[in-house]
N, CA, C and O atoms as CSV, one atom per row, in Angstrom:
chain,resi,resn,atom,element,x,y,z
A,1,UNK,N,N,-12.088,50.751,-10.692
A,1,UNK,CA,C,-10.764,50.170,-10.581
A,1,UNK,C,C,-10.874,48.656,-10.638
A,1,UNK,O,O,-11.742,48.061,-9.999
A,2,UNK,N,N,-9.992,48.043,-11.403
A,2,UNK,CA,C,-10.014,46.595,-11.552
A,2,UNK,C,C,-8.582,46.100,-11.654
A,2,UNK,O,O,-7.732,46.767,-12.243
A,3,UNK,N,N,-8.312,44.937,-11.085
A,3,UNK,CA,C,-6.973,44.360,-11.142
A,3,UNK,C,C,-6.867,43.426,-12.338
A,3,UNK,O,O,-7.792,42.671,-12.639
A,4,UNK,N,N,-5.719,43.488,-13.019
A,4,UNK,CA,C,-5.416,42.606,-14.136
A,4,UNK,C,C,-4.066,41.960,-13.860
A,4,UNK,O,O,-3.177,42.584,-13.282
A,5,UNK,N,N,-3.921,40.720,-14.270
A,5,UNK,CA,C,-2.670,40.010,-14.038
A,5,UNK,C,C,-2.056,39.509,-15.347
A,5,UNK,O,O,-1.284,38.550,-15.346
A,6,UNK,N,N,-2.395,40.150,-16.447
A,6,UNK,CA,C,-1.845,39.807,-17.752
A,6,UNK,C,C,-1.380,41.095,-18.422
A,6,UNK,O,O,-1.587,42.188,-17.893
A,7,UNK,N,N,-0.755,40.961,-19.583
A,7,UNK,CA,C,-0.304,42.156,-20.291
A,7,UNK,C,C,-1.377,42.727,-21.215
A,7,UNK,O,O,-1.115,43.679,-21.950
A,8,UNK,N,N,-2.575,42.157,-21.184
A,8,UNK,CA,C,-3.676,42.674,-21.997
A,8,UNK,C,C,-4.814,43.106,-21.081
A,8,UNK,O,O,-5.266,42.340,-20.230
A,9,UNK,N,N,-5.265,44.323,-21.262
A,9,UNK,CA,C,-6.337,44.888,-20.438
A,9,UNK,C,C,-7.518,45.202,-21.345
A,9,UNK,O,O,-7.367,45.848,-22.382
A,10,UNK,N,N,-8.679,44.742,-20.945
A,10,UNK,CA,C,-9.903,45.020,-21.696
A,10,UNK,C,C,-10.836,45.813,-20.787
A,10,UNK,O,O,-11.288,45.309,-19.758
A,11,UNK,N,N,-11.117,47.037,-21.167
A,11,UNK,CA,C,-11.980,47.916,-20.379
A,11,UNK,C,C,-13.345,47.996,-21.041
A,11,UNK,O,O,-13.466,48.447,-22.180
A,12,UNK,N,N,-14.363,47.560,-20.331
A,12,UNK,CA,C,-15.740,47.652,-20.828
A,12,UNK,C,C,-16.431,48.810,-20.124
A,12,UNK,O,O,-16.458,48.869,-18.895
A,13,UNK,N,N,-16.975,49.705,-20.884
A,13,UNK,CA,C,-17.660,50.872,-20.340
A,13,UNK,C,C,-19.162,50.610,-20.391
A,13,UNK,O,O,-19.682,50.221,-21.437
A,14,UNK,N,N,-19.867,50.818,-19.276
A,14,UNK,CA,C,-21.318,50.598,-19.274
A,14,UNK,C,C,-22.026,51.505,-20.289
A,14,UNK,O,O,-21.562,52.606,-20.585
A,15,UNK,N,N,-23.144,51.027,-20.808
A,15,UNK,CA,C,-23.941,51.817,-21.754
A,15,UNK,C,C,-24.334,53.143,-21.125
A,15,UNK,O,O,-24.676,53.206,-19.944
A,16,UNK,N,N,-24.282,54.184,-21.913
A,16,UNK,CA,C,-24.674,55.510,-21.440
A,16,UNK,C,C,-23.545,56.299,-20.792
A,16,UNK,O,O,-23.689,57.497,-20.547
A,17,UNK,N,N,-22.433,55.646,-20.514
A,17,UNK,CA,C,-21.287,56.344,-19.917
A,17,UNK,C,C,-20.332,56.738,-21.033
A,17,UNK,O,O,-19.959,55.914,-21.868
A,18,UNK,N,N,-19.945,57.997,-21.039
A,18,UNK,CA,C,-19.014,58.480,-22.064
A,18,UNK,C,C,-17.657,58.742,-21.416
A,18,UNK,O,O,-17.564,59.376,-20.365
A,19,UNK,N,N,-16.624,58.247,-22.056
A,19,UNK,CA,C,-15.260,58.407,-21.565
A,19,UNK,C,C,-14.537,59.395,-22.473
A,19,UNK,O,O,-14.533,59.234,-23.693
A,20,UNK,N,N,-13.925,60.417,-21.879
A,20,UNK,CA,C,-13.156,61.389,-22.656
A,20,UNK,C,C,-11.671,61.040,-22.656
A,20,UNK,O,O,-10.967,61.268,-23.641
A,21,UNK,N,N,-11.206,60.484,-21.540
A,21,UNK,CA,C,-9.797,60.123,-21.445
A,21,UNK,C,C,-9.618,59.103,-20.318
A,21,UNK,O,O,-10.482,58.946,-19.455
A,22,UNK,N,N,-8.472,58.416,-20.350
A,22,UNK,CA,C,-8.138,57.504,-19.256
A,22,UNK,C,C,-6.634,57.301,-19.217
A,22,UNK,O,O,-5.923,57.590,-20.179
A,23,UNK,N,N,-6.168,56.799,-18.085
A,23,UNK,CA,C,-4.770,56.433,-17.923
A,23,UNK,C,C,-4.716,55.136,-17.138
A,23,UNK,O,O,-5.680,54.759,-16.471
A,24,UNK,N,N,-3.583,54.460,-17.222
A,24,UNK,CA,C,-3.430,53.167,-16.562
A,24,UNK,C,C,-2.240,53.245,-15.621
A,24,UNK,O,O,-1.174,53.731,-15.996
A,25,UNK,N,N,-2.426,52.763,-14.396
A,25,UNK,CA,C,-1.335,52.682,-13.427
A,25,UNK,C,C,-1.059,51.218,-13.146
A,25,UNK,O,O,-1.975,50.450,-12.853
A,26,UNK,N,N,0.209,50.834,-13.235
A,26,UNK,CA,C,0.622,49.446,-13.031
A,26,UNK,C,C,1.421,49.358,-11.738
A,26,UNK,O,O,2.392,50.089,-11.546
A,27,UNK,N,N,1.000,48.449,-10.847
A,27,UNK,CA,C,1.711,48.185,-9.607
A,27,UNK,C,C,2.213,46.748,-9.642
A,27,UNK,O,O,1.428,45.843,-9.925
A,28,UNK,N,N,3.493,46.505,-9.366
A,28,UNK,CA,C,3.987,45.120,-9.348
A,28,UNK,C,C,3.327,44.347,-8.209
A,28,UNK,O,O,3.072,44.908,-7.143
A,29,UNK,N,N,3.049,43.059,-8.431
A,29,UNK,CA,C,2.363,42.260,-7.416
A,29,UNK,C,C,3.287,41.353,-6.628
A,29,UNK,O,O,2.929,40.916,-5.535
A,30,UNK,N,N,4.471,41.059,-7.157
A,30,UNK,CA,C,5.373,40.180,-6.434
A,30,UNK,C,C,6.811,40.498,-6.794
A,30,UNK,O,O,7.091,41.064,-7.851
A,31,UNK,N,N,7.710,40.131,-5.910
A,31,UNK,CA,C,9.125,40.408,-6.135
A,31,UNK,C,C,9.812,39.127,-6.567
A,31,UNK,O,O,10.015,38.221,-5.759
A,32,UNK,N,N,10.169,39.052,-7.838
A,32,UNK,CA,C,10.781,37.834,-8.381
A,32,UNK,C,C,12.301,37.900,-8.409
A,32,UNK,O,O,12.954,36.877,-8.619
A,33,UNK,N,N,12.878,39.076,-8.203
A,33,UNK,CA,C,14.316,39.223,-8.352
A,33,UNK,C,C,15.068,39.306,-7.029
A,33,UNK,O,O,16.282,39.507,-7.030
A,34,UNK,N,N,14.381,39.157,-5.906
A,34,UNK,CA,C,15.061,39.158,-4.620
A,34,UNK,C,C,15.366,40.529,-4.061
A,34,UNK,O,O,16.262,40.660,-3.227
A,35,UNK,N,N,14.644,41.571,-4.496
A,35,UNK,CA,C,14.862,42.893,-3.912
A,35,UNK,C,C,14.413,42.891,-2.463
A,35,UNK,O,O,13.611,42.056,-2.045
A,36,UNK,N,N,14.941,43.834,-1.708
A,36,UNK,CA,C,14.493,44.000,-0.319
A,36,UNK,C,C,13.012,44.370,-0.322
A,36,UNK,O,O,12.529,45.034,-1.239
A,37,UNK,N,N,12.295,43.930,0.722
A,37,UNK,CA,C,10.873,44.267,0.827
A,37,UNK,C,C,10.657,45.770,0.884
A,37,UNK,O,O,9.630,46.269,0.424
A,38,UNK,N,N,11.624,46.498,1.451
A,38,UNK,CA,C,11.474,47.944,1.596
A,38,UNK,C,C,11.782,48.699,0.299
A,38,UNK,O,O,11.671,49.924,0.257
A,39,UNK,N,N,12.169,47.976,-0.760
A,39,UNK,CA,C,12.543,48.638,-2.002
A,39,UNK,C,C,11.973,47.923,-3.220
A,39,UNK,O,O,12.732,47.490,-4.086
A,40,UNK,N,N,10.656,47.790,-3.304
A,40,UNK,CA,C,10.082,47.139,-4.483
A,40,UNK,C,C,10.145,48.073,-5.682
A,40,UNK,O,O,10.348,49.277,-5.521
A,41,UNK,N,N,9.973,47.532,-6.882
A,41,UNK,CA,C,9.887,48.412,-8.055
A,41,UNK,C,C,8.719,49.378,-7.894
A,41,UNK,O,O,7.696,49.041,-7.298
A,42,UNK,N,N,8.884,50.563,-8.426
A,42,UNK,CA,C,7.838,51.572,-8.306
A,42,UNK,C,C,6.723,51.321,-9.309
A,42,UNK,O,O,6.888,50.547,-10.253
A,43,UNK,N,N,5.596,51.972,-9.102
A,43,UNK,CA,C,4.495,51.844,-10.063
A,43,UNK,C,C,4.784,52.709,-11.289
A,43,UNK,O,O,5.614,53.618,-11.253
A,44,UNK,N,N,4.090,52.405,-12.350
A,44,UNK,CA,C,4.227,53.141,-13.609
A,44,UNK,C,C,2.834,53.601,-14.017
A,44,UNK,O,O,1.880,52.823,-13.984
A,45,UNK,N,N,2.722,54.867,-14.403
A,45,UNK,CA,C,1.446,55.399,-14.880
A,45,UNK,C,C,1.613,55.823,-16.325
A,45,UNK,O,O,2.580,56.496,-16.683
A,46,UNK,N,N,0.654,55.419,-17.152
A,46,UNK,CA,C,0.715,55.777,-18.569
A,46,UNK,C,C,0.391,57.255,-18.747
A,46,UNK,O,O,-0.089,57.919,-17.828
A,47,UNK,N,N,0.659,57.745,-19.930
A,47,UNK,CA,C,0.225,59.095,-20.259
A,47,UNK,C,C,-1.304,59.068,-20.401
A,47,UNK,O,O,-1.905,58.008,-20.575
A,48,UNK,N,N,-1.898,60.222,-20.325
A,48,UNK,CA,C,-3.345,60.339,-20.487
A,48,UNK,C,C,-3.713,59.999,-21.928
A,48,UNK,O,O,-3.182,60.600,-22.862
A,49,UNK,N,N,-4.614,59.044,-22.114
A,49,UNK,CA,C,-5.085,58.677,-23.448
A,49,UNK,C,C,-6.389,59.415,-23.719
A,49,UNK,O,O,-7.367,59.235,-22.993
A,50,UNK,N,N,-6.409,60.229,-24.740
A,50,UNK,CA,C,-7.616,60.956,-25.129
A,50,UNK,C,C,-8.426,60.074,-26.078
A,50,UNK,O,O,-7.914,59.645,-27.112
A,51,UNK,N,N,-9.655,59.808,-25.743
A,51,UNK,CA,C,-10.526,58.952,-26.545
A,51,UNK,C,C,-10.976,59.713,-27.782
A,51,UNK,O,O,-11.475,60.834,-27.687
A,52,UNK,N,N,-10.796,59.099,-28.935
A,52,UNK,CA,C,-11.157,59.751,-30.198
A,52,UNK,C,C,-12.646,59.696,-30.463
A,52,UNK,O,O,-13.213,60.651,-30.994
A,53,UNK,N,N,-13.291,58.595,-30.103
A,53,UNK,CA,C,-14.723,58.425,-30.335
A,53,UNK,C,C,-15.411,58.225,-28.985
A,53,UNK,O,O,-15.293,57.159,-28.380
A,54,UNK,N,N,-16.126,59.241,-28.513
A,54,UNK,CA,C,-16.764,59.155,-27.193
A,54,UNK,C,C,-17.898,58.133,-27.156
A,54,UNK,O,O,-18.419,57.832,-26.082
A,55,UNK,N,N,-18.288,57.593,-28.320
A,55,UNK,CA,C,-19.311,56.551,-28.360
A,55,UNK,C,C,-18.702,55.171,-28.107
A,55,UNK,O,O,-19.436,54.198,-27.934
A,56,UNK,N,N,-17.374,55.074,-28.083
A,56,UNK,CA,C,-16.712,53.785,-27.845
A,56,UNK,C,C,-17.055,53.276,-26.449
A,56,UNK,O,O,-17.147,54.049,-25.495
A,57,UNK,N,N,-17.243,51.956,-26.348
A,57,UNK,CA,C,-17.548,51.392,-25.040
A,57,UNK,C,C,-16.614,50.245,-24.655
A,57,UNK,O,O,-16.790,49.640,-23.598
A,58,UNK,N,N,-15.628,49.939,-25.490
A,58,UNK,CA,C,-14.635,48.916,-25.179
A,58,UNK,C,C,-13.260,49.438,-25.584
A,58,UNK,O,O,-13.068,49.945,-26.689
A,59,UNK,N,N,-12.303,49.301,-24.657
A,59,UNK,CA,C,-10.931,49.704,-24.947
A,59,UNK,C,C,-10.019,48.533,-24.633
A,59,UNK,O,O,-10.064,47.972,-23.538
A,60,UNK,N,N,-9.193,48.167,-25.603
A,60,UNK,CA,C,-8.261,47.060,-25.433
A,60,UNK,C,C,-6.849,47.627,-25.414
A,60,UNK,O,O,-6.429,48.299,-26.356
A,61,UNK,N,N,-6.117,47.353,-24.333
A,61,UNK,CA,C,-4.755,47.855,-24.170
A,61,UNK,C,C,-3.842,46.650,-24.014
A,61,UNK,O,O,-4.098,45.778,-23.183
A,62,UNK,N,N,-2.779,46.595,-24.810
A,62,UNK,CA,C,-1.829,45.487,-24.746
A,62,UNK,C,C,-0.453,46.058,-24.431
A,62,UNK,O,O,0.031,46.944,-25.135
A,63,UNK,N,N,0.188,45.544,-23.357
A,63,UNK,CA,C,1.505,46.018,-22.935
A,63,UNK,C,C,2.452,44.831,-22.780
A,63,UNK,O,O,2.809,44.487,-21.653
A,64,UNK,N,N,2.870,44.192,-23.880
A,64,UNK,CA,C,3.672,42.970,-23.777
A,64,UNK,C,C,5.068,43.187,-23.210
A,64,UNK,O,O,5.647,42.252,-22.658
A,65,UNK,N,N,5.623,44.373,-23.325
A,65,UNK,CA,C,6.981,44.620,-22.833
A,65,UNK,C,C,7.009,45.088,-21.387
A,65,UNK,O,O,8.090,45.285,-20.832
A,66,UNK,N,N,5.857,45.271,-20.764
A,66,UNK,CA,C,5.803,45.734,-19.378
A,66,UNK,C,C,5.957,44.535,-18.453
A,66,UNK,O,O,4.973,43.884,-18.100
A,67,UNK,N,N,7.182,44.250,-18.068
A,67,UNK,CA,C,7.490,43.090,-17.235
A,67,UNK,C,C,8.007,43.545,-15.879
A,67,UNK,O,O,8.291,44.724,-15.672
A,68,UNK,N,N,8.125,42.596,-14.964
A,68,UNK,CA,C,8.673,42.912,-13.654
A,68,UNK,C,C,10.103,43.410,-13.779
A,68,UNK,O,O,10.503,44.319,-13.053
A,69,UNK,N,N,10.883,42.829,-14.690
A,69,UNK,CA,C,12.268,43.275,-14.887
A,69,UNK,C,C,12.300,44.730,-15.363
A,69,UNK,O,O,13.152,45.507,-14.932
A,70,UNK,N,N,11.380,45.094,-16.242
A,70,UNK,CA,C,11.315,46.473,-16.726
A,70,UNK,C,C,10.997,47.423,-15.572
A,70,UNK,O,O,11.635,48.467,-15.441
A,71,UNK,N,N,10.021,47.072,-14.739
A,71,UNK,CA,C,9.672,47.907,-13.588
A,71,UNK,C,C,10.840,48.008,-12.618
A,71,UNK,O,O,11.069,49.062,-12.024
A,72,UNK,N,N,11.583,46.910,-12.456
A,72,UNK,CA,C,12.756,46.928,-11.571
A,72,UNK,C,C,13.816,47.873,-12.105
A,72,UNK,O,O,14.443,48.601,-11.335
A,73,UNK,N,N,14.021,47.870,-13.412
A,73,UNK,CA,C,15.028,48.762,-13.986
A,73,UNK,C,C,14.615,50.221,-13.826
A,73,UNK,O,O,15.474,51.087,-13.656
A,74,UNK,N,N,13.313,50.508,-13.877
A,74,UNK,CA,C,12.856,51.871,-13.632
A,74,UNK,C,C,13.133,52.281,-12.199
A,74,UNK,O,O,13.481,53.430,-11.926
A,75,UNK,N,N,12.973,51.325,-11.277
A,75,UNK,CA,C,13.221,51.616,-9.861
A,75,UNK,C,C,14.684,51.990,-9.644
A,75,UNK,O,O,14.989,52.823,-8.791
A,76,UNK,N,N,15.589,51.383,-10.408
A,76,UNK,CA,C,17.018,51.620,-10.224
A,76,UNK,C,C,17.558,52.770,-11.065
A,76,UNK,O,O,18.690,53.205,-10.853
A,77,UNK,N,N,16.775,53.266,-12.010
A,77,UNK,CA,C,17.234,54.333,-12.891
A,77,UNK,C,C,17.573,55.571,-12.061
A,77,UNK,O,O,16.726,56.094,-11.336
A,78,UNK,N,N,18.805,56.027,-12.173
A,78,UNK,CA,C,19.227,57.218,-11.436
A,78,UNK,C,C,19.787,56.915,-10.061
A,78,UNK,O,O,20.278,57.825,-9.394
A,79,UNK,N,N,19.732,55.671,-9.612
A,79,UNK,CA,C,20.325,55.306,-8.333
A,79,UNK,C,C,21.841,55.320,-8.440
A,79,UNK,O,O,22.400,55.255,-9.535
A,80,UNK,N,N,22.476,55.403,-7.325
A,80,UNK,CA,C,23.929,55.358,-7.315
A,80,UNK,C,C,24.382,54.531,-6.118
A,80,UNK,O,O,23.634,54.335,-5.160
A,81,UNK,N,N,25.609,54.054,-6.191
A,81,UNK,CA,C,26.245,53.346,-5.083
A,81,UNK,C,C,27.504,54.117,-4.736
A,81,UNK,O,O,28.322,54.414,-5.606
A,82,UNK,N,N,27.653,54.439,-3.462
A,82,UNK,CA,C,28.838,55.161,-3.004
A,82,UNK,C,C,29.777,54.176,-2.315
A,82,UNK,O,O,29.363,53.445,-1.415
A,83,UNK,N,N,31.035,54.157,-2.735
A,83,UNK,CA,C,32.026,53.290,-2.100
A,83,UNK,C,C,32.578,54.047,-0.893
A,83,UNK,O,O,33.234,55.078,-1.043
A,84,UNK,N,N,32.305,53.524,0.302
A,84,UNK,CA,C,32.766,54.177,1.534
A,84,UNK,C,C,34.205,53.788,1.853
A,84,UNK,O,O,35.015,54.635,2.229
A,85,UNK,N,N,34.518,52.505,1.701
A,85,UNK,CA,C,35.880,51.998,1.873
A,85,UNK,C,C,35.940,50.640,1.195
A,85,UNK,O,O,34.988,50.259,0.514
A,86,UNK,N,N,37.042,49.887,1.361
A,86,UNK,CA,C,37.173,48.625,0.620
A,86,UNK,C,C,36.196,47.546,1.091
A,86,UNK,O,O,36.059,46.513,0.436
A,87,UNK,N,N,35.516,47.774,2.217
A,87,UNK,CA,C,34.571,46.779,2.729
A,87,UNK,C,C,33.128,47.272,2.820
A,87,UNK,O,O,32.241,46.498,3.179
A,88,UNK,N,N,32.875,48.542,2.503
A,88,UNK,CA,C,31.518,49.064,2.677
A,88,UNK,C,C,31.043,49.874,1.472
A,88,UNK,O,O,31.800,50.629,0.862
A,89,UNK,N,N,29.758,49.688,1.152
A,89,UNK,CA,C,29.067,50.448,0.114
A,89,UNK,C,C,27.835,51.091,0.732
A,89,UNK,O,O,27.250,50.550,1.670
A,90,UNK,N,N,27.447,52.235,0.210
A,90,UNK,CA,C,26.183,52.850,0.620
A,90,UNK,C,C,25.275,52.895,-0.600
A,90,UNK,O,O,25.648,53.427,-1.645
A,91,UNK,N,N,24.065,52.325,-0.456
A,91,UNK,CA,C,23.106,52.310,-1.546
A,91,UNK,C,C,21.716,52.519,-0.984
A,91,UNK,O,O,21.300,51.819,-0.061
A,92,UNK,N,N,21.004,53.472,-1.534
A,92,UNK,CA,C,19.625,53.749,-1.150
A,92,UNK,C,C,19.496,54.007,0.343
A,92,UNK,O,O,18.522,53.594,0.973
A,93,UNK,N,N,20.492,54.699,0.907
A,93,UNK,CA,C,20.447,55.048,2.328
A,93,UNK,C,C,20.859,53.938,3.275
A,93,UNK,O,O,20.790,54.115,4.491
A,94,UNK,N,N,21.288,52.793,2.749
A,94,UNK,CA,C,21.712,51.663,3.583
A,94,UNK,C,C,23.193,51.401,3.356
A,94,UNK,O,O,23.697,51.545,2.243
A,95,UNK,N,N,23.876,51.019,4.410
A,95,UNK,CA,C,25.301,50.673,4.312
A,95,UNK,C,C,25.431,49.148,4.267
A,95,UNK,O,O,24.890,48.441,5.117
A,96,UNK,N,N,26.146,48.663,3.277
A,96,UNK,CA,C,26.379,47.227,3.116
A,96,UNK,C,C,27.853,46.942,3.387
A,96,UNK,O,O,28.740,47.576,2.815
A,97,UNK,N,N,28.099,45.962,4.284
A,97,UNK,CA,C,29.454,45.614,4.671
A,97,UNK,C,C,29.811,44.244,4.133
A,97,UNK,O,O,29.038,43.295,4.263
A,98,UNK,N,N,30.988,44.142,3.526
A,98,UNK,CA,C,31.492,42.871,2.990
A,98,UNK,C,C,31.761,41.927,4.155
A,98,UNK,O,O,32.391,42.313,5.140
A,99,UNK,N,N,31.290,40.705,4.045
A,99,UNK,CA,C,31.454,39.706,5.114
A,99,UNK,C,C,32.601,38.779,4.821
A,99,UNK,O,O,32.884,37.878,5.610
């Protein structure tokens, strides 16, 4: 396991090790949009990549569109807001009151 902080990942496989498949899991490192600490964007896991040549020892993965905003939108996909009355909303199990 190794941490990367760019949209390009370079995986070097030691000599003698054969890789049949791999997947990548991305966890956001910081909250840039002001979400509550208890509700950060969720992690994203790629599909399983089957290696075509088991003799390969370097894999380069580029994910330029994988941004914090994209992860945030995944976190909100399928969420709903319930209007309780003219001053209150319920979202993600929390009630928000208009001040």
